[in-house]
N, C-alpha and C positions, 0 to 999 in steps of 0.2 A: 827908431830905436837908438839908444845911446852908444857911442863908440868908446869902449873901455880900454885903459892902458894894456891890460893883459891880452887884448886882441891884436896887438902889434907883433909881427914877426921881427925879431931883432937879431937872432944868432945866425951866423954865416952857415952853420950846419943845417938850420931849417931851410934857408934859401937853396942850398946845394941839394938837399933831400927832395925838395919840390921839383927842381929842375931834372934831377936824375930819375925819380920814380913817379912824378906826376904826369898828368895829361895836359896837353897844350891846346888851347883854342885861340886861333888867330882871328881877331875882330877888326883888323885893319887899322883902326885908330889906336889900339893897344893890344897887347898879347896877354892872355890869362892862362896861368898854370894852376892846376887844381889837383889836390891830393886829399884823400880821406885818411885821417889818422885815428889810431886806436891808443888812447892814453888815459890818464887819470881825470881829465876834464873833457868828457865826450860831447858835452853840449856846446862847448866854446867854439865859435868860428873865428879864425884869425886871418889877418891879411898882411902882406908885405908889399911895399911900393918901390919901384925902381924907375928913375928918370935920369938917363945918362946925358952928359953934355953933348956927345955925338949925335944922339937920337932926338933930343928935345931942344937943347940950346943952353942959354945962360941961366944963372941962378933964379932969376925972376920967372922965367918960363918953366923951369923945373919945379919950382915951388908951386906954381899955379897948376901944373899938371898933376902933381901929387895931391893937392888939396881937392881937385875935382874927382880924382879916382877914389880918394878916401871918403868923400861925400857919397859917391855912388855905392860903395860898400856899406856905409852907415845906413843909408836909406833902404837898401834891398837885401840885407844880410839874412833876413828871415826866410827868403826863398831858398837859400842854400841848405843842404843837409847839415844836421848837427855834426860837429867834429871835422869840419872842412878847413883846410888851409888854402889860401889863395895867394898867388903872386901876380901882381899887375905891373906889366912893363909898358911904360908910356912911350908914345911916338910923338913927333912934333904936332901932329894934327889934333891931339887931345886938347891942347890950349886954344886951338882955332875954331873948332866945331861947336855948334850950339849944344848946350847941356842936355836938352831932351833927346837928341840924337845919341849921345853917349849913354844916356839912361836906357834907351831902347835896346841898344847893342848889349849892354851889361845884363839887363834883365833877361834877354833872350839866351845869353850864355848861361846864366844862373838856372834857367829852366832846363836847358840841356843837361847841366850837371845834375840837377835833381832827378831828371829822368834816368840818367846813367846810373846813379847811385841806387835807384829802386829796381833796376833791371837785373 
């Protein structure tokens, strides 16, 4: 599935809302915050990415971490319930671990979210 520009979380208020009202899932390599929203575009799934200097490292490492997390979302966004907002917070290990391991952890978390939203 394609990753569209309107799927980016950009506003600080969206990030704050996710952290204050969302649910957190710690996956070791990264942290996932999830929130179901009710708005005009209920089918749209959105993502925000955070890779800090303290947690990940220099600009090259941060960009790599964000590219990998963005690709995880792009490949597996259909697992998530429609109208979901995600915040993915990278840790240093995101850049070092093999991509299939990241993929397995992300899909497991997405399935948990889907199960929670249907419960």
